[in-house]
FIMARFI-828299 format. One record per residue: residue number from 0; x, y, z of N, C-alpha, C in turn. Coordinates in Angstrom, 3 decimals, decimal comma. Atoms other than C-alpha are relative to their C-alpha. Layout:
N
{NUM; {X; Y; Z}; {X; Y; Z}; {X; Y; Z}}
...
***
This chain:
82
{0; {0,049; 1,256; -0,277}; {-9,224; 33,568; -1,394}; {0,900; -0,984; -0,888}}
{1; {-0,717; 0,660; 1,112}; {-7,944; 32,359; -4,722}; {1,385; -0,027; 0,090}}
{2; {-1,238; -0,242; -0,180}; {-4,669; 33,785; -4,349}; {0,944; -0,905; 1,151}}
{3; {-0,472; 0,673; -1,071}; {-4,223; 32,126; -0,777}; {0,107; -1,519; -0,410}}
{4; {-0,001; 1,226; 0,582}; {-5,061; 28,721; -2,245}; {0,977; -0,434; -1,076}}
{5; {-1,109; 0,063; 0,900}; {-2,751; 29,100; -5,186}; {1,372; 0,048; 0,518}}
{6; {-1,263; -0,198; -0,688}; {-0,033; 30,234; -3,035}; {0,467; -1,335; 0,839}}
{7; {-0,228; 1,304; -0,651}; {-0,480; 27,189; -0,705}; {0,396; -1,242; -0,773}}
{8; {-0,104; 1,256; 0,934}; {-0,692; 24,630; -3,664}; {1,415; 0,379; -0,403}}
{9; {-1,230; -0,358; 0,512}; {2,355; 26,144; -5,018}; {1,164; -0,382; 0,952}}
{10; {-0,990; 0,342; -1,127}; {4,352; 25,935; -1,741}; {0,045; -1,317; 0,041}}
{11; {-0,016; 1,428; -0,038}; {3,436; 22,454; -1,510}; {0,716; -0,808; -0,879}}
{12; {-0,630; 0,438; 1,129}; {4,332; 21,452; -4,878}; {1,468; 0,326; -0,135}}
{13; {-1,475; -0,574; -0,062}; {7,634; 23,289; -4,525}; {0,710; -0,864; 0,998}}
{14; {-0,709; 0,786; -0,900}; {8,354; 21,273; -1,444}; {0,080; -1,541; -0,297}}
{15; {-0,147; 1,293; 0,713}; {7,490; 17,976; -3,275}; {1,236; -0,119; -0,874}}
{16; {-0,996; -0,107; 0,964}; {9,805; 18,970; -6,052}; {1,243; -0,170; 0,765}}
{17; {-1,430; -0,044; -0,734}; {12,670; 19,786; -3,640}; {0,212; -1,508; 0,746}}
{18; {-0,024; 1,336; -0,697}; {11,851; 16,436; -1,584}; {0,627; -1,058; -1,048}}
{19; {-0,141; 1,173; 1,256}; {12,053; 14,255; -4,806}; {1,245; 0,123; -0,457}}
{20; {-1,389; -0,186; 0,281}; {15,488; 15,946; -5,688}; {0,846; -0,493; 1,047}}
{21; {-0,921; 0,365; -1,165}; {17,036; 15,453; -2,375}; {-0,026; -1,577; -0,013}}
{22; {0,051; 1,457; 0,037}; {15,954; 11,719; -2,412}; {0,766; -0,578; -1,001}}
{23; {-0,847; 0,299; 1,032}; {17,240; 11,272; -6,011}; {1,380; 0,099; 0,295}}
{24; {-1,601; -0,214; -0,460}; {20,706; 12,824; -4,640}; {0,582; -1,007; 0,838}}
{25; {-0,313; 0,875; -0,715}; {20,674; 10,546; -1,873}; {-0,012; -1,558; -0,435}}
{26; {-0,124; 1,674; 0,733}; {19,914; 7,216; -4,176}; {1,369; 0,190; -0,882}}
{27; {-1,436; -0,299; 0,631}; {22,725; 8,749; -6,371}; {1,198; -0,399; 0,769}}
{28; {-0,983; 0,210; -0,770}; {25,199; 8,782; -3,533}; {0,064; -1,169; 0,679}}
{29; {0,056; 1,204; -0,501}; {24,306; 5,330; -2,478}; {-0,430; 0,009; 1,378}}
{30; {0,690; 0,028; -1,389}; {22,647; 6,482; 1,046}; {-1,046; -0,585; -0,031}}
{31; {1,182; 0,682; 0,060}; {19,565; 5,225; -0,036}; {-0,136; -0,959; -1,110}}
{32; {0,071; 0,990; 1,242}; {18,771; 2,041; -2,036}; {-1,557; -0,453; 0,069}}
{33; {1,452; 0,236; 0,218}; {15,428; 1,124; -3,547}; {0,231; -0,814; -1,292}}
{34; {0,084; 0,735; 1,341}; {14,579; -1,261; -6,431}; {-0,390; 1,159; -1,149}}
{35; {0,240; -0,998; 1,084}; {14,376; 0,198; -9,880}; {-1,386; 0,278; -0,113}}
{36; {1,429; -0,292; 0,349}; {10,443; -0,065; -10,153}; {-0,452; 0,650; 0,923}}
{37; {0,381; -0,997; -0,859}; {10,056; 1,728; -6,877}; {0,206; 1,255; -0,294}}
{38; {-0,229; -1,108; 0,410}; {11,959; 4,464; -7,878}; {-0,818; 0,620; -1,020}}
{39; {0,810; -0,537; 1,038}; {10,252; 4,856; -11,176}; {-1,294; 0,342; 0,172}}
{40; {1,427; -0,191; -0,328}; {6,722; 4,507; -9,743}; {-0,082; 1,240; 0,819}}
{41; {-0,057; -1,200; -1,081}; {7,817; 7,198; -7,029}; {-0,017; 1,261; -0,901}}
{42; {-0,124; -1,175; 1,022}; {9,022; 9,628; -9,844}; {-1,483; 0,265; -0,985}}
{43; {1,254; -0,067; 0,869}; {5,927; 9,045; -12,050}; {-1,071; 0,451; 0,759}}
{44; {0,986; -0,407; -0,886}; {3,527; 9,641; -9,203}; {0,143; 1,417; 0,293}}
{45; {-0,383; -1,408; -0,209}; {5,084; 12,747; -8,201}; {-0,083; 0,905; -1,106}}
{46; {0,422; -0,665; 1,242}; {5,208; 14,074; -11,705}; {-1,502; 0,263; -0,295}}
{47; {1,558; -0,137; 0,381}; {1,433; 13,406; -12,156}; {-0,559; 0,652; 1,033}}
{48; {0,716; -0,920; -1,055}; {0,481; 14,899; -8,815}; {0,495; 1,265; -0,180}}
{49; {-0,419; -1,226; -0,133}; {2,508; 17,941; -9,365}; {-0,775; 0,674; -1,407}}
{50; {0,684; -0,348; 0,997}; {1,179; 18,179; -12,892}; {-1,641; 0,210; -0,014}}
{51; {1,347; 0,192; -0,412}; {-2,364; 17,443; -11,718}; {-0,307; 1,404; 0,675}}
{52; {0,325; -1,137; -0,758}; {-2,219; 20,274; -9,263}; {0,349; 1,299; -0,769}}
{53; {-0,058; -1,203; 0,801}; {-0,937; 22,870; -11,702}; {-1,024; 0,127; -0,752}}
{54; {1,183; -0,330; 0,787}; {-3,712; 22,136; -14,168}; {-1,079; 0,639; 0,958}}
{55; {1,171; -0,370; -0,996}; {-6,150; 22,405; -10,965}; {0,179; 1,576; 0,040}}
{56; {-0,150; -1,574; -0,239}; {-4,593; 26,000; -10,335}; {-0,412; 0,698; -1,175}}
{57; {0,028; -0,845; 1,256}; {-4,716; 27,113; -13,695}; {-1,562; 0,056; -0,489}}
{58; {1,499; 0,156; 0,678}; {-8,277; 25,815; -14,669}; {-1,038; 0,358; 1,029}}
{59; {1,097; -0,229; -0,880}; {-10,255; 26,133; -11,533}; {0,207; 1,311; 0,794}}
{60; {-0,254; -1,387; -0,869}; {-8,628; 29,050; -9,471}; {0,046; 1,189; -0,769}}
{61; {0,130; -1,347; 0,895}; {-8,261; 31,385; -12,409}; {-0,666; -0,446; -1,191}}
{62; {0,758; 0,475; 1,473}; {-10,893; 30,321; -15,150}; {0,026; 1,108; -0,796}}
{63; {-0,063; -1,145; 0,988}; {-10,912; 33,785; -16,668}; {1,194; 0,072; -1,068}}
{64; {-1,340; -0,093; 0,707}; {-7,325; 33,877; -17,513}; {0,243; -1,426; -1,055}}
{65; {-0,302; 1,102; 0,782}; {-7,156; 30,331; -18,811}; {-0,880; -0,022; -1,045}}
{66; {0,787; 0,020; 1,103}; {-10,331; 30,761; -20,972}; {0,696; 0,792; -1,109}}
{67; {-0,491; -0,806; 1,091}; {-8,669; 33,789; -22,663}; {1,049; -0,715; -0,658}}
{68; {-1,106; 0,739; 0,863}; {-5,486; 31,753; -23,255}; {-0,322; -1,039; -0,980}}
{69; {0,413; 1,082; 1,073}; {-7,473; 28,849; -24,775}; {-0,611; 0,695; -1,194}}
{70; {0,541; -0,838; 0,967}; {-9,309; 31,355; -26,927}; {0,974; 0,405; -0,987}}
{71; {-1,138; -0,475; 0,790}; {-6,073; 32,923; -28,063}; {0,548; -1,240; -0,973}}
{72; {-0,541; 1,171; 0,527}; {-4,708; 29,398; -29,048}; {-0,920; -0,599; -1,214}}
{73; {0,992; 0,365; 0,997}; {-7,857; 28,352; -30,755}; {-0,102; 1,149; -1,345}}
{74; {0,004; -0,939; 1,010}; {-7,778; 31,814; -32,938}; {1,362; -0,275; -0,878}}
{75; {-1,332; -0,080; 0,695}; {-4,079; 31,268; -33,858}; {-0,056; -1,609; -0,759}}
{76; {0,241; 1,099; 0,589}; {-4,971; 27,605; -34,724}; {-0,909; -0,092; -1,414}}
{77; {0,999; -0,137; 1,083}; {-7,814; 28,480; -36,958}; {0,578; 1,063; -1,321}}
{78; {-0,314; -1,039; 1,192}; {-6,091; 31,352; -38,785}; {1,133; -0,736; -0,706}}
{79; {-0,847; 0,710; 1,043}; {-3,202; 29,062; -39,722}; {-0,374; -1,223; -0,852}}
{80; {0,504; 1,282; 1,029}; {-5,477; 26,281; -41,240}; {-0,719; 0,818; -1,078}}
{81; {0,482; -0,770; 1,065}; {-6,984; 29,049; -43,352}; {0,546; 0,219; -1,327}}
***
């Protein structure tokens, strides 16, 4: 079930990324016109949403793997401080 959720979330995020790229290409070609602040807000909100979804997938759908990675990072950090 985790794999199914992760797959659907990744497909949705990929679709959003492709969609934002198409919109930017259309803005660059002059086919779409938006005010600067609208474009900036749109980009930042899509980036925040994709980042949050990636964090959700890593943290909650695969907790054992992410805990191991965090432990490994902590071990390297404490080893370098000694």
